[in-house]
N, CA and C of each residue as an Amber inpcrd file, in Angstrom:
protein
   711
 -11.2220000  51.3090000 -38.0810000 -10.5550000  50.6910000 -36.8530000
 -11.4880000  50.4010000 -35.7630000 -11.5970000  49.1050000 -35.3600000
 -12.5580000  48.6990000 -34.3280000 -11.8730000  48.7120000 -32.9210000
 -12.8010000  49.0160000 -32.0680000 -12.2710000  48.9100000 -30.6140000
 -12.7180000  47.7500000 -29.9710000 -13.4150000  46.6890000 -30.6820000
 -13.6300000  45.4520000 -30.0970000 -12.4550000  44.5290000 -29.6080000
 -12.3660000  44.3130000 -28.3640000 -11.1870000  43.4310000 -27.7720000
 -10.9220000  42.2270000 -28.6660000  -9.5280000  41.7390000 -28.8890000
  -9.6450000  40.5400000 -29.3490000 -10.3260000  39.4770000 -28.5040000
 -10.7440000  38.2800000 -29.2570000 -11.2460000  37.1780000 -28.2970000
 -10.2800000  35.9450000 -28.6240000  -9.9980000  35.3850000 -27.2890000
  -9.0320000  34.3200000 -27.2650000  -9.6810000  33.2160000 -26.6670000
  -9.4470000  32.0050000 -27.0440000 -10.0620000  30.7720000 -26.6160000
  -8.6760000  29.9570000 -26.0110000  -8.8800000  29.7740000 -24.6810000
  -7.9860000  29.2380000 -23.9860000  -8.2850000  27.6000000 -23.6530000
  -7.6320000  26.7040000 -24.3430000  -8.0610000  25.2880000 -24.0440000
  -6.9450000  24.3860000 -23.1960000  -7.4840000  23.9880000 -22.0720000
  -6.6620000  23.1470000 -21.1210000  -7.5000000  22.5400000 -20.2370000
  -7.0200000  21.2870000 -19.9500000  -8.0900000  20.4490000 -18.9270000
  -7.5450000  20.5350000 -17.2850000  -6.5710000  21.6860000 -17.0080000
  -6.3110000  21.9260000 -15.9620000  -6.9400000  23.3880000 -15.4190000
  -7.8160000  23.3890000 -14.5240000  -8.6460000  24.4440000 -14.1370000
  -7.6720000  25.3800000 -13.6010000  -6.5830000  25.0930000 -12.9150000
  -5.7380000  26.1570000 -12.3920000  -4.9940000  26.8270000 -13.4340000
  -4.7290000  26.1660000 -14.6190000  -4.0260000  27.0790000 -16.0310000
  -5.1790000  27.8420000 -16.6550000  -6.3560000  27.3720000 -16.7660000
  -7.3200000  28.1330000 -17.3000000  -7.6910000  29.3780000 -16.5760000
  -7.7740000  29.1300000 -15.2140000  -8.1400000  30.3610000 -14.5350000
  -6.8430000  31.5150000 -14.5670000  -5.7680000  30.9860000 -14.3180000
  -4.6100000  31.8080000 -14.1680000  -4.4820000  32.4160000 -15.5130000
  -4.6610000  31.6470000 -16.7230000  -4.3810000  32.2870000 -18.0060000
  -5.5350000  32.9860000 -18.4230000  -6.6850000  32.9420000 -18.0680000
  -7.9500000  33.7640000 -18.3490000  -7.9430000  34.9180000 -17.7700000
  -7.5300000  34.8020000 -16.1590000  -7.7080000  36.0180000 -15.4890000
  -6.4940000  37.0160000 -15.9890000  -5.3590000  36.5180000 -16.2100000
  -4.3410000  37.7810000 -16.8180000  -4.6500000  38.0190000 -18.0360000
  -5.1600000  37.3530000 -18.9390000  -5.5730000  37.8840000 -20.3910000
  -6.7250000  38.9950000 -20.4740000  -7.8330000  38.7600000 -19.3340000
  -8.7300000  39.4670000 -18.9780000  -8.2600000  40.8670000 -18.6680000
  -7.2110000  40.7130000 -17.8160000  -6.6510000  41.9500000 -17.2060000
  -5.9480000  42.7810000 -18.3580000  -5.5580000  42.1250000 -19.5000000
  -5.2070000  43.0950000 -20.5430000  -6.1530000  43.6120000 -21.4060000
  -7.4300000  43.3210000 -20.9510000  -8.4500000  43.6110000 -21.7730000
  -8.9790000  42.9440000 -22.9190000  -8.6140000  41.4760000 -23.0360000
  -9.0870000  40.4820000 -23.8980000 -10.4840000  39.8620000 -23.6680000
 -11.1950000  39.6250000 -24.2810000 -12.3270000  38.5150000 -24.0690000
 -11.9770000  37.2110000 -24.0930000 -12.1300000  36.2920000 -23.2780000
 -11.7060000  35.0510000 -23.1580000 -12.7160000  34.1110000 -23.1960000
 -12.5590000  32.8090000 -23.7820000 -13.5340000  31.9240000 -23.5880000
 -12.6560000  30.5710000 -23.3330000 -13.2560000  29.5000000 -22.4170000
 -12.4870000  28.5870000 -21.9320000 -13.1970000  27.0990000 -22.4650000
 -12.2460000  26.1550000 -22.9940000 -12.6210000  24.8530000 -23.2570000
 -11.7000000  23.8430000 -22.5500000 -12.2590000  22.9420000 -21.7960000
 -11.6060000  21.7300000 -21.1930000 -10.8760000  20.6850000 -21.7600000
 -11.5590000  20.5320000 -23.2400000 -11.1810000  19.2300000 -23.9630000
 -11.2680000  19.7510000 -25.2060000 -10.7010000  18.7750000 -26.5470000
 -10.7770000  19.0970000 -27.5180000 -12.1650000  19.3430000 -28.3410000
 -12.9760000  18.4300000 -28.0640000 -14.2450000  18.4180000 -28.5080000
 -14.9510000  19.6920000 -28.2440000 -14.7870000  20.0120000 -27.0010000
 -15.3730000  21.6440000 -26.7680000 -14.8180000  22.7090000 -27.3320000
 -13.5790000  22.4910000 -27.5970000 -12.8910000  23.5680000 -28.3900000
 -13.2490000  23.6680000 -29.6310000 -13.3610000  22.5230000 -30.2090000
 -13.9740000  22.6360000 -31.6370000 -15.2410000  23.1230000 -31.8530000
 -16.1490000  22.8500000 -31.0990000 -17.4060000  23.3880000 -30.9430000
 -17.4340000  24.9370000 -30.9610000 -16.6810000  25.4670000 -29.9420000
 -16.5810000  26.8230000 -29.7590000 -16.0550000  27.3980000 -31.2370000
 -14.9930000  26.7660000 -31.5890000 -14.4730000  27.4880000 -32.9030000
 -15.3950000  27.3790000 -33.9470000 -16.1530000  26.4480000 -34.1780000
 -17.0470000  26.3220000 -35.2020000 -18.4520000  27.1870000 -34.9960000
 -18.5710000  27.8990000 -33.7510000 -19.8090000  28.5260000 -33.6740000
 -19.3100000  30.1700000 -33.0450000 -18.1250000  30.6190000 -33.0350000
 -17.6540000  31.8740000 -32.4940000 -16.3810000  32.1730000 -33.2640000
 -16.4210000  33.5850000 -33.2040000 -15.0710000  34.0490000 -33.9720000
 -13.8680000  34.2560000 -32.8640000 -12.7310000  33.5740000 -33.1790000
 -11.6640000  33.9190000 -32.1990000 -10.5770000  34.2840000 -32.9510000
  -9.7640000  35.3190000 -32.3990000  -8.4970000  35.9730000 -32.8530000
  -7.3790000  35.3480000 -32.5110000  -7.2120000  34.3580000 -31.3000000
  -6.2130000  33.4620000 -31.1950000  -6.5890000  32.4010000 -30.3730000
  -6.0570000  31.2750000 -30.4140000  -6.3650000  30.0700000 -29.7550000
  -4.8300000  29.6170000 -28.9150000  -5.2750000  29.4550000 -27.5940000
  -4.2690000  29.1540000 -26.7500000  -4.3070000  27.7110000 -26.3760000
  -3.6710000  26.8520000 -26.8950000  -3.9890000  25.3750000 -26.7970000
  -3.0010000  24.5940000 -25.9430000  -3.4650000  23.5720000 -25.1370000
  -2.6720000  22.9230000 -24.7350000  -2.5880000  21.5290000 -25.4410000
  -1.3620000  20.7860000 -25.3840000  -1.0140000  19.8600000 -26.0760000
  -1.8010000  18.5330000 -25.4650000  -1.3770000  18.1630000 -24.4010000
  -1.8840000  17.0960000 -23.6920000  -3.1410000  17.1080000 -23.0720000
  -4.1010000  16.9990000 -23.8390000  -5.6010000  16.7800000 -23.6560000
  -6.1790000  15.5370000 -23.5610000  -7.4420000  15.1950000 -22.8880000
  -7.9940000  13.9990000 -22.6990000  -8.7000000  13.8910000 -23.9560000
  -8.6260000  12.4900000 -24.3400000  -9.3460000  11.8650000 -25.6930000
  -8.9020000  12.2770000 -27.0090000  -8.4820000  13.7300000 -27.0620000
  -7.9910000  14.0570000 -28.3140000  -6.8750000  15.2580000 -27.9520000
  -5.6730000  14.8880000 -28.3580000  -4.6540000  15.7170000 -28.0180000
  -4.6870000  17.0070000 -28.8370000  -4.0290000  18.2390000 -28.2700000
  -4.0600000  19.5190000 -29.0180000  -3.4010000  19.3870000 -30.3750000
  -2.5620000  18.5740000 -30.7020000  -2.0670000  18.4580000 -32.3070000
  -3.3170000  18.0250000 -33.0420000  -4.1300000  17.1830000 -32.7340000
  -5.1540000  16.7470000 -33.5420000  -6.3640000  17.8630000 -33.6450000
  -6.4430000  18.6430000 -32.5390000  -7.4820000  19.7810000 -32.2520000
  -6.9240000  20.6300000 -33.4420000  -5.7420000  21.0860000 -33.5720000
  -5.3980000  22.0270000 -34.4230000  -5.3150000  21.7070000 -35.7580000
  -5.1360000  20.4260000 -36.1890000  -5.1440000  19.8890000 -37.4960000
  -6.5300000  20.1480000 -37.8750000  -7.7940000  19.8950000 -37.2300000
  -9.2390000  19.9240000 -37.4090000  -9.2670000  21.3830000 -37.6710000
  -8.8280000  22.3630000 -36.7420000  -8.9160000  23.8020000 -36.7580000
  -8.4250000  24.3750000 -38.1590000  -7.2760000  23.8890000 -38.6020000
  -6.5540000  24.3910000 -39.6020000  -7.3650000  23.9190000 -41.0720000
  -8.0670000  23.2190000 -40.9530000  -8.8390000  22.7270000 -42.1140000
  -9.7300000  24.0280000 -42.7310000 -10.0800000  24.7200000 -41.5570000
 -11.1520000  25.7020000 -42.1280000 -10.8570000  27.1380000 -41.4960000
  -9.6910000  27.4410000 -40.6700000  -9.6600000  28.5470000 -39.9900000
  -8.0190000  28.8500000 -39.9180000  -7.7100000  30.2990000 -40.0560000
  -6.1880000  30.7000000 -40.0330000  -5.9790000  31.5290000 -38.8140000
  -6.6550000  31.4270000 -37.8240000  -6.1520000  32.4140000 -36.6630000
  -5.2270000  31.9480000 -36.0680000  -4.0750000  32.5200000 -35.7500000
  -2.9460000  32.0160000 -34.9630000  -3.3690000  31.0910000 -33.7110000
  -2.2590000  30.1990000 -33.5070000  -2.3960000  29.2520000 -32.2850000
  -0.9850000  29.2420000 -31.6650000  -1.2500000  29.3010000 -30.2900000
  -0.1420000  29.2530000 -29.5010000  -0.2470000  27.9510000 -28.5870000
   0.6430000  27.1660000 -28.7150000   0.6840000  25.8540000 -28.0520000
   1.2390000  26.1170000 -26.8410000   0.5500000  25.3020000 -25.5540000
   1.3220000  25.2470000 -24.2560000   1.3560000  23.6270000 -24.1120000
   2.6870000  23.3480000 -23.5270000   2.7580000  21.9930000 -23.1480000
   4.0380000  21.8580000 -22.0770000   3.6760000  20.7370000 -21.3930000
   4.9610000  20.3110000 -20.3020000   5.9510000  19.6210000 -21.1290000
   5.6740000  19.2170000 -22.5650000   6.7080000  18.5810000 -23.3200000
   7.5950000  19.4200000 -23.7850000   8.8030000  19.5430000 -23.6610000
   9.5860000  20.6910000 -24.0360000  10.9380000  20.2110000 -24.9280000
  10.7910000  19.0790000 -25.7420000  11.7940000  18.5190000 -26.6390000
  11.8060000  19.2500000 -27.9510000  12.7510000  19.4840000 -28.5510000
  12.8160000  20.1870000 -29.9490000  11.7980000  19.3450000 -30.8990000
  11.6180000  18.1920000 -30.7310000  10.7280000  17.3790000 -31.6960000
   9.2280000  17.7240000 -31.4320000   8.7700000  17.9350000 -30.2330000
   7.5710000  18.2710000 -29.8780000   7.2070000  19.6470000 -30.4310000
   8.1450000  20.4300000 -30.3130000   8.0230000  21.7650000 -30.9360000
   7.9440000  21.8960000 -32.2500000   8.7600000  21.0290000 -32.8540000
   8.6380000  21.1480000 -34.6060000   7.3360000  20.4120000 -34.9200000
   7.0320000  19.2960000 -34.3500000   5.7090000  18.8140000 -34.6350000
   4.4400000  19.7250000 -34.4500000   4.4920000  20.4810000 -33.4180000
   3.3140000  21.6090000 -33.0410000   3.5470000  22.7180000 -34.0920000
   4.4470000  23.3140000 -34.6240000   4.7060000  24.1160000 -35.5290000
   4.5250000  23.7090000 -37.0550000   4.8930000  22.4930000 -37.2070000
   4.5300000  21.8720000 -38.4550000   3.2180000  21.7670000 -38.9460000
   2.2700000  21.4720000 -37.5720000   0.7470000  20.9600000 -38.0550000
   0.0170000  22.3340000 -37.9950000   0.7090000  23.1400000 -37.7070000
  -0.1920000  24.5620000 -37.7690000  -0.0170000  25.4810000 -36.7290000
   0.7350000  25.0130000 -35.8170000   0.9200000  26.1700000 -34.4020000
   1.8310000  27.2900000 -34.9180000   1.5920000  28.2910000 -34.4720000
   2.3930000  29.6390000 -34.7100000   3.5060000  29.8110000 -33.7080000
   3.2690000  29.4040000 -32.5470000   4.1490000  29.3930000 -31.4480000
   4.0480000  28.4880000 -30.4490000   5.1670000  28.4480000 -29.5260000
   4.9520000  27.1110000 -28.6320000   5.7800000  27.4840000 -27.4190000
   4.9370000  27.4930000 -26.2780000   5.5290000  27.8040000 -24.8850000
   5.6110000  26.7240000 -24.0470000   6.6350000  26.3820000 -23.3460000
   6.6260000  25.1830000 -22.4370000   6.3230000  25.5510000 -21.0820000
   5.6350000  24.5890000 -20.3290000   5.0950000  24.9050000 -18.9910000
   6.2350000  24.2660000 -18.2550000   6.4770000  25.0570000 -17.2440000
   5.8440000  26.3040000 -16.3970000   6.3550000  27.4990000 -17.3890000
   5.4610000  28.3900000 -17.3440000   5.8720000  29.5540000 -18.1530000
   5.3190000  30.8560000 -17.1590000   5.9840000  31.8420000 -17.3390000
   5.9020000  33.1710000 -16.7070000   4.6190000  34.0360000 -17.5500000
   3.8350000  34.6450000 -16.8010000   2.7500000  35.3260000 -17.4010000
   3.0980000  36.5340000 -18.5080000   4.1200000  37.2310000 -17.9680000
   4.7900000  38.2150000 -19.0190000   5.0780000  37.5880000 -20.3400000
   5.6720000  36.4900000 -20.1400000   5.9770000  35.8110000 -21.5810000
   4.8290000  35.3880000 -22.5110000   3.9390000  34.8370000 -21.4110000
   2.5200000  34.4050000 -22.2250000   2.1210000  35.6220000 -22.8330000
   1.9100000  36.5780000 -22.1800000   1.2270000  37.7650000 -22.7980000
   1.9650000  38.5870000 -23.9010000   3.2430000  38.5100000 -23.6000000
   4.1470000  39.3820000 -24.8220000   3.8690000  38.1540000 -26.0700000
   3.7340000  36.9150000 -25.9860000   3.5810000  36.1660000 -27.2840000
   2.2470000  36.1720000 -27.6700000   1.2450000  36.2870000 -26.9570000
  -0.0090000  36.5500000 -27.4250000  -0.2140000  37.8910000 -28.2260000
   0.3010000  38.9550000 -27.6270000   0.2770000  40.3430000 -28.2420000
   1.0610000  40.0800000 -29.5610000   2.3120000  39.3730000 -29.2650000
   2.9760000  39.5070000 -30.9810000   1.9390000  38.6110000 -31.8420000
   1.4720000  37.5720000 -31.7100000   0.6670000  36.8790000 -32.5440000
  -0.3610000  37.7060000 -33.0130000  -1.2060000  38.0930000 -32.0690000
  -2.3700000  39.0680000 -32.5320000  -2.0660000  40.2390000 -33.3500000
  -0.7910000  40.8450000 -33.2520000  -0.4060000  42.0260000 -33.6980000
   0.0510000  41.6330000 -35.2090000   0.6640000  40.3400000 -35.3900000
   1.0380000  39.9920000 -36.8890000  -0.2330000  39.5120000 -37.6730000
  -1.1010000  39.1400000 -36.8140000  -2.4470000  38.5470000 -37.4630000
  -3.0880000  39.6880000 -38.0480000  -3.3410000  40.7670000 -37.0230000
  -3.8700000  42.1330000 -37.6540000  -3.2650000  42.6850000 -38.9160000
  -1.8660000  42.7760000 -38.8570000  -1.1980000  43.1600000 -39.9470000
  -1.4590000  42.7300000 -41.1740000  -1.4790000  41.2770000 -40.9200000
  -1.8190000  40.5020000 -42.4440000  -3.3600000  40.5980000 -42.9650000
  -4.2850000  40.6940000 -41.9610000  -5.6830000  40.8760000 -42.2660000
  -5.7290000  42.3650000 -43.0370000  -4.8460000  43.1850000 -42.4300000
  -4.9160000  44.7590000 -43.1580000  -4.2030000  45.0010000 -44.2990000
  -3.3960000  43.7130000 -44.9140000  -2.7430000  43.9750000 -45.9210000
  -1.2770000  44.5700000 -45.7050000  -0.9230000  44.3010000 -44.4060000
   0.6180000  45.0170000 -43.9600000   1.7160000  44.0430000 -44.6230000
   1.5010000  42.7380000 -44.7180000   2.4870000  41.9320000 -45.2650000
   2.1940000  41.5800000 -46.7310000   0.9080000  41.5450000 -47.0100000
   0.7680000  41.3610000 -48.4940000   1.1910000  42.1920000 -49.5120000
   1.2460000  43.4760000 -49.1460000   1.9300000  44.5840000 -49.8820000
   3.1740000  44.1350000 -50.2550000   3.9440000  43.9800000 -49.3700000
   5.2860000  43.8930000 -49.5140000   5.9240000  42.4440000 -49.9030000
   5.1600000  41.3340000 -49.6220000   5.4520000  40.0710000 -49.6730000
   4.8740000  39.2100000 -50.7780000   3.7080000  39.7170000 -51.4300000
   2.9710000  39.0230000 -52.3280000   3.6000000  39.2460000 -53.7270000
   4.6810000  38.6080000 -54.0080000   5.4580000  38.7090000 -55.1510000
   6.0610000  37.3160000 -55.4010000   6.7330000  37.5950000 -56.7180000
   7.6270000  36.2390000 -57.2630000   8.9620000  36.6160000 -56.9620000
   9.7850000  35.5740000 -56.4220000  11.1600000  35.8410000 -56.0300000
  11.7700000  34.4960000 -56.8490000  12.7460000  35.0300000 -57.5740000
  13.6790000  34.0100000 -58.3690000  15.0990000  34.2480000 -58.2780000
  15.6220000  33.1820000 -57.5840000  17.0880000  33.0440000 -57.4110000
  17.6460000  31.8010000 -57.6240000  18.7260000  31.8210000 -58.3830000
  19.5010000  30.3700000 -58.4030000  18.7030000  29.4220000 -59.0390000
  17.6300000  29.6490000 -60.0480000  16.9480000  28.4600000 -60.4950000
  15.7790000  28.1530000 -59.6070000  15.5060000  28.8260000 -58.7450000
  14.3440000  28.4060000 -57.9710000  13.4410000  29.7550000 -58.0130000
  12.1250000  29.4670000 -58.4420000  11.0640000  30.4930000 -58.3880000
  10.0120000  30.2200000 -57.3200000   9.7510000  31.3050000 -56.4430000
   8.6290000  31.3080000 -55.0600000   7.5690000  32.1850000 -55.7280000
   6.3310000  31.8520000 -55.7070000   5.1940000  32.8240000 -55.8570000
   4.6200000  33.0110000 -54.5590000   4.9680000  33.9050000 -53.8570000
   4.3390000  34.2400000 -52.4130000   2.8740000  34.5610000 -52.3670000
   2.2370000  34.5870000 -53.6980000   0.8080000  34.8900000 -53.5120000
   0.0240000  33.6280000 -53.5120000   0.8280000  32.5670000 -54.3340000
   0.1280000  31.1890000 -54.5260000   0.8010000  30.0860000 -53.5170000
   1.9750000  30.5650000 -52.9150000   2.6890000  29.5490000 -52.0400000
   3.1210000  28.3100000 -53.1060000   3.5840000  28.5550000 -54.3150000
   3.9000000  27.4360000 -55.1990000   5.5700000  27.8150000 -55.4470000
   6.2120000  26.6100000 -55.1020000   7.7960000  26.6910000 -55.4230000
   8.1840000  25.8110000 -56.4000000   8.9760000  26.2220000 -57.5680000
   9.3250000  25.6020000 -58.8840000  10.8380000  25.6190000 -58.9040000
  11.4830000  24.7000000 -59.4800000  12.9110000  24.8860000 -59.9470000
  12.6760000  24.3640000 -61.4940000  13.9580000  24.3070000 -62.2470000
  14.1310000  23.9030000 -63.4950000  13.7700000  22.4100000 -63.5620000
  13.7550000  21.7540000 -62.4980000  13.4630000  20.2220000 -62.7000000
  12.1000000  19.8240000 -62.2790000  11.2360000  20.8740000 -61.8470000
   9.9050000  20.8700000 -61.4650000   9.2630000  21.3450000 -60.0570000
   8.2640000  21.0140000 -59.8360000   7.6990000  21.5710000 -58.3170000
   8.6250000  21.0660000 -57.3320000   8.5210000  21.9630000 -56.1480000
   9.0930000  21.6500000 -55.0430000   8.1060000  21.6690000 -53.5810000
   7.9770000  20.4480000 -53.3590000   6.8340000  20.2790000 -52.2380000
   7.1140000  20.7720000 -50.9190000   6.6540000  21.7430000 -50.4270000
   6.9490000  22.4780000 -49.1530000   5.8730000  22.4510000 -48.2230000
   5.9990000  22.5000000 -46.9710000   5.1650000  22.7980000 -45.9860000
   4.9670000  24.2040000 -45.9810000   4.2380000  25.1180000 -45.3310000
   4.1630000  26.3080000 -45.1290000   5.2650000  26.9670000 -44.6020000
   5.6510000  26.3420000 -43.3610000   6.9390000  26.5070000 -42.6990000
   7.9140000  26.5410000 -43.4720000   8.3090000  25.7090000 -44.2960000
   9.3310000  25.5080000 -45.0190000   9.5790000  26.4710000 -46.2850000
   8.2520000  26.9270000 -46.7620000   8.0340000  27.8730000 -47.8650000
   8.3280000  29.2130000 -47.4340000   7.9270000  29.4920000 -46.0930000
   8.3110000  30.8040000 -45.5210000   9.7520000  31.0130000 -44.9250000
  10.4220000  29.8920000 -44.8110000  11.8220000  30.0160000 -44.5310000
  12.6300000  30.1240000 -45.7710000  12.3240000  29.3150000 -46.7500000
  12.9280000  29.6110000 -48.1130000  12.5940000  30.9450000 -48.5070000
  11.5870000  31.4430000 -48.5940000  11.3550000  32.7940000 -48.8920000
  11.9870000  33.7770000 -48.2510000  12.4940000  33.7190000 -46.9560000
  12.9600000  34.5810000 -46.2090000  14.4600000  34.7190000 -46.4340000
  14.9730000  33.2340000 -46.7100000  16.4390000  33.2440000 -47.2740000
  16.7230000  33.7500000 -48.6360000  15.6200000  33.3440000 -49.6970000
  15.7650000  33.8150000 -50.9470000  15.5660000  35.5790000 -51.0840000
  14.8930000  36.0270000 -50.2790000  14.5520000  37.3910000 -50.2170000
  15.8040000  38.3290000 -49.9140000  16.6900000  37.4720000 -49.1430000
  18.0910000  38.2400000 -48.8690000  19.4160000  37.5400000 -49.1950000
  19.0130000  36.8390000 -50.5320000  19.9580000  36.0430000 -51.0740000
  21.3270000  36.7280000 -51.2960000  22.4030000  35.8220000 -50.6600000
  23.8950000  36.1110000 -50.5580000  24.0430000  36.8490000 -49.1740000
  23.1530000  37.1150000 -48.4870000  23.3300000  37.5330000 -47.2370000
  23.0590000  36.5610000 -45.9310000  23.9250000  36.6250000 -45.0180000
  24.0300000  35.8600000 -43.9190000  22.7660000  36.4470000 -43.2610000
  21.7870000  35.4540000 -42.6970000  20.6390000  35.6240000 -41.7140000
  20.9400000  35.0040000 -40.4830000  20.9530000  35.6460000 -39.3600000
  20.9670000  34.8840000 -37.9700000  19.7950000  34.0680000 -37.9350000
  19.6240000  33.1840000 -36.9890000  18.6220000  32.2090000 -36.4540000
  17.2460000  33.1750000 -35.9570000  17.7230000  34.3460000 -35.2900000
  16.7760000  35.2240000 -34.7520000  16.1050000  35.8720000 -35.7980000
  16.8270000  36.4320000 -36.9470000  16.4210000  36.9030000 -38.0770000
  15.2250000  36.2430000 -38.8050000  15.7100000  34.8470000 -38.6890000
  15.0000000  33.8990000 -39.6230000  13.6580000  33.7800000 -39.0060000
  13.5480000  33.8590000 -37.5510000  12.4500000  33.3600000 -36.7760000
  11.5340000  34.4740000 -37.0450000  12.2680000  35.8180000 -36.9020000
  11.3850000  37.1310000 -37.0380000  10.8740000  37.1710000 -38.5150000
  11.6590000  37.0630000 -39.5210000  11.5260000  37.5090000 -40.7390000
  10.2650000  36.4000000 -41.5270000  10.7160000  35.0870000 -41.2240000
   9.9870000  34.0610000 -41.7950000   8.5150000  33.6890000 -40.9900000
   8.7040000  33.9290000 -39.6410000   7.2210000  33.6470000 -39.2220000
   6.7680000  34.8640000 -38.3600000   7.5630000  35.8850000 -37.9640000
   7.2820000  36.9180000 -37.1980000   7.1220000  36.8060000 -35.8650000
   8.1950000  35.8090000 -35.4150000   8.2030000  35.5340000 -34.1190000
   9.1500000  36.5470000 -33.5310000   8.7700000  37.0560000 -32.2420000
   9.4680000  38.2890000 -31.6030000   9.9120000  37.9260000 -30.2000000
   9.2760000  36.6240000 -29.6770000   9.5520000  36.3750000 -28.2680000
   9.9100000  35.0130000 -28.1690000  10.2880000  34.3560000 -29.1300000
  10.7620000  33.0400000 -28.9290000  12.1470000  32.7460000 -28.5290000
  12.4500000  32.1890000 -27.6460000  13.5890000  31.9860000 -26.8790000
  14.4890000  30.9320000 -27.4100000  13.8140000  29.9270000 -27.9670000
  14.7380000  28.9610000 -28.4470000  14.8550000  29.1890000 -30.0500000
  16.1930000  29.0820000 -30.3910000  16.3710000  29.1490000 -32.1020000
  16.7600000  27.7370000 -32.6500000  16.9090000  26.8900000 -31.8350000
  17.2760000  25.5540000 -32.5160000  16.1740000  24.9080000 -33.5410000
  14.9990000  25.3500000 -33.5380000  13.9270000  25.1210000 -34.4220000
  14.2280000  25.3930000 -35.7170000  14.9540000  26.4770000 -36.0440000
  15.6430000  27.0130000 -37.1650000  16.3230000  26.0680000 -37.7570000
  17.1900000  25.2220000 -37.1800000  18.2240000  24.2200000 -37.5190000
  17.5260000  23.0130000 -38.0470000  16.4490000  22.9100000 -37.1840000
  15.6020000  21.5750000 -37.7320000  15.0420000  21.8250000 -39.2240000
  14.2190000  22.9820000 -39.1660000  13.4960000  23.3720000 -40.3740000
  14.5340000  23.4220000 -41.4990000  15.7530000  24.0420000 -41.4820000
  16.6980000  24.1120000 -42.4650000  17.0720000  22.7550000 -43.0250000
  17.3150000  21.7310000 -41.9280000  17.4550000  20.2810000 -42.5670000
  16.4660000  19.8550000 -43.1660000  15.1610000  19.8800000 -42.7050000
  14.0030000  19.3700000 -43.5310000  13.9100000  20.1480000 -44.7790000
  14.0970000  21.5200000 -44.9330000  14.1000000  22.2980000 -46.2960000
  15.0770000  21.6110000 -47.1280000  16.3270000  21.4430000 -46.6950000
  17.3820000  20.8990000 -47.6190000  16.9580000  19.5680000 -47.9280000
  16.3680000  18.8160000 -47.2020000  15.9710000  17.3950000 -47.6750000
  14.7980000  17.6360000 -48.8030000  14.0860000  18.5720000 -48.7480000
  12.7840000  18.7080000 -49.7240000  13.5540000  19.3300000 -51.1360000
  14.4790000  19.9430000 -50.8460000  15.1910000  20.4890000 -52.0310000
  15.9700000  19.4470000 -52.7520000  16.7010000  18.6820000 -52.0540000
  17.1790000  17.4260000 -52.4180000  16.1220000  16.4930000 -53.2500000
  15.1520000  16.0500000 -52.6540000  14.1240000  15.2170000 -53.1490000
  13.4670000  15.7890000 -54.4640000  13.7210000  17.2060000 -54.7710000
  13.2240000  17.6900000 -55.9060000  14.2600000  17.9860000 -56.8330000
  15.4360000  17.2070000 -56.5460000  16.4880000  17.3940000 -57.6330000
  17.0850000  18.6260000 -57.6040000  17.1160000  19.4590000 -56.5320000
  17.6300000  20.7930000 -56.3810000  18.8640000  20.6560000 -55.4670000
  19.8510000  21.4220000 -55.5440000  20.9900000  21.3270000 -54.7700000
  20.8800000  21.9650000 -53.5350000  20.8710000  21.1550000 -52.2640000
  20.7080000  21.4260000 -51.1750000  21.5530000  22.3380000 -50.5240000
  22.7860000  22.2130000 -50.9780000  23.9870000  23.4210000 -50.7030000
  23.7780000  24.8170000 -51.1140000  22.5410000  25.0390000 -51.9630000
  22.2150000  26.2980000 -51.9120000  21.9860000  27.1890000 -50.7040000
  21.6310000  26.4410000 -49.6290000  21.2680000  26.9140000 -48.3660000
  22.6760000  26.6370000 -47.4840000  23.5070000  27.4850000 -47.4930000
  24.6870000  27.5280000 -46.6520000  24.7260000  27.8940000 -45.1950000
  25.5530000  26.8790000 -44.3320000  25.5390000  27.2860000 -43.0790000
  26.8330000  27.9970000 -42.5870000  26.5630000  29.1790000 -42.3020000
  27.6900000  30.1460000 -41.8520000  28.0010000  30.0090000 -40.3710000
  28.6770000  29.2920000 -39.9910000  29.1650000  28.7040000 -38.5560000
  29.4440000  30.0810000 -37.7260000  28.6160000  30.0300000 -36.7010000
  28.7040000  31.0780000 -35.5610000  27.8200000  32.2610000 -35.9340000
  27.2200000  32.3480000 -37.1920000  26.4810000  33.3140000 -37.7260000
  24.8270000  32.8210000 -37.9080000  24.7770000  32.0870000 -38.9750000
  23.4270000  31.5910000 -39.2900000  23.3880000  30.8540000 -40.6130000
  22.7740000  31.3590000 -41.4690000  22.3910000  30.6410000 -42.7110000
  22.3330000  32.0490000 -43.9190000  23.0050000  31.3060000 -45.0960000
  22.9210000  32.0760000 -46.3150000  22.4230000  31.2750000 -47.7140000
  21.5650000  31.9560000 -48.2950000  21.0690000  31.5700000 -49.6480000
  22.2810000  31.8560000 -50.8630000  22.5820000  30.6910000 -51.2770000
  23.6480000  31.1230000 -52.2820000  23.3550000  31.7510000 -53.4850000
  23.7620000  32.4640000 -54.0730000  23.3190000  33.2670000 -55.3720000
  24.2410000  32.5320000 -56.4080000  23.7510000  31.9180000 -57.6520000
  24.6460000  31.2590000 -58.6760000  24.6080000  32.4200000 -59.7470000
  25.8960000  32.2070000 -60.1720000  26.1180000  33.2680000 -61.3420000
  26.4440000  32.5320000 -62.6960000
């Protein structure tokens, strides 16, 4: 077990933000590096090890989404988006392209620290095999087979093309097939989010997941909406 503090990269073109975030992260004992634009962020990521990236979306020359797309080509550290854009679509885009959480500006320092700690804790658990021992398995329910080790989904009709987010959501539902899962449970079970206030993101992902199932000639009705509670994966007998 190492005592080396986690190294966090904060990317934002507003000095007031980087100073505020950097100061409070250092108070928590983290090592912090700062970048004011996407090019500088990529240069740092390619030359140093980071345990977490806190990324503003609205950056000059190259927006945060594009920066994270390039980071995800080679690295898997968690990414927390910061943005003044607070629509559901913005959040879904950020999460789909590789972000792990999304915090709207203005934000409170306690919430920022809580989310950063949650992402670092989850990442450390994965690196130490904490999730792999439990979830590196094959799940087969109602004609769909998921291989969590390879992230391959197939049905009797053929492969099902899913994004990582859609795969994780489907795996969480299938792991608890026949039981109703609340949106909060799905956020936690599928992605390990403990501090995300918005739960509407789940509805958007469920819709996309149903579309992917239908495109693969699988009944999208396998994912049932239980009004007032959440969602359930249907077990066919």
